[in-house]
C-alpha positions, 0 to 999 in steps of 0.5 A: 369755234365750239368748246367742249362745254358746247356739246351736250354730254351722253348721259346715263344712270347707274346704281350708286357705287362707293367710289361715287360718294367722294364726288357727291360730297364735293358737289354738295359742299360747293357753296354756289350749289348750296346757295342755289339749292337752298340746302345746307352742306353736310360735313363728312361724318353727317354726309357719310351717315346720310348716304349709308342710311339711304343706300340701305333703304330699299324703298328709295331709288338712287342713281348716279348720273354719268355724263360722258363717262364721268360722275356728274351727280345723283338723282333719286326718288323716295316715298314721303307722306303718301307722295313719291318725291324726287330730287337731284344734285348736279355738279356745277361743271355740268350745269346748263349742259342738258345733263339734269334734263336727260337724267330726269327723263331717264329716271321718270322713264324708269319709275312707274309711280305717278304722280311724282313730286319735286320741291324746288326753291323759287330762285333755282330757275335752272332746276325749274326749267329742267322740271318743266322740260320733263313735263312737270307742272307747278302745283299751286294748290299744294303750295297754298296748303303748305306751311309758310317757311320759317327761313323765308325761302319760298319753295315751289312744288312741281308735279308730273301726272300720269 
């Protein structure tokens, strides 16, 4: 017997719309997701300010991840210290279903900039798997040059070369 969660959803990307933000807020406030990403949740005001700022910045690429017609998360890319970074946040109900992998593959196909970089905490094995499936490889040289984190959370750097 197969359930609805056994089927990989159809995934697409589109521009971020105002109505998406409530879903994004709930995703980033999920304690399990916060622990997995090792990124603190924002309160409603800080969340709204952050999204207003990033949506107004034309140097950023921001997309809503849609899975079977539902908002499943967000993905984006931005310049930072001479590197083009990317990141994504997927609602927990979509974890392990291929949504992040499909979304990342779509964004990588949309971006012409290479190399692309992603930072991920070492305990986030699901996200590491997504990056590797999309051709990213661990950049141990950059990791060795990075400062030691004050919070004790080890961050890995993954890179997608041309």
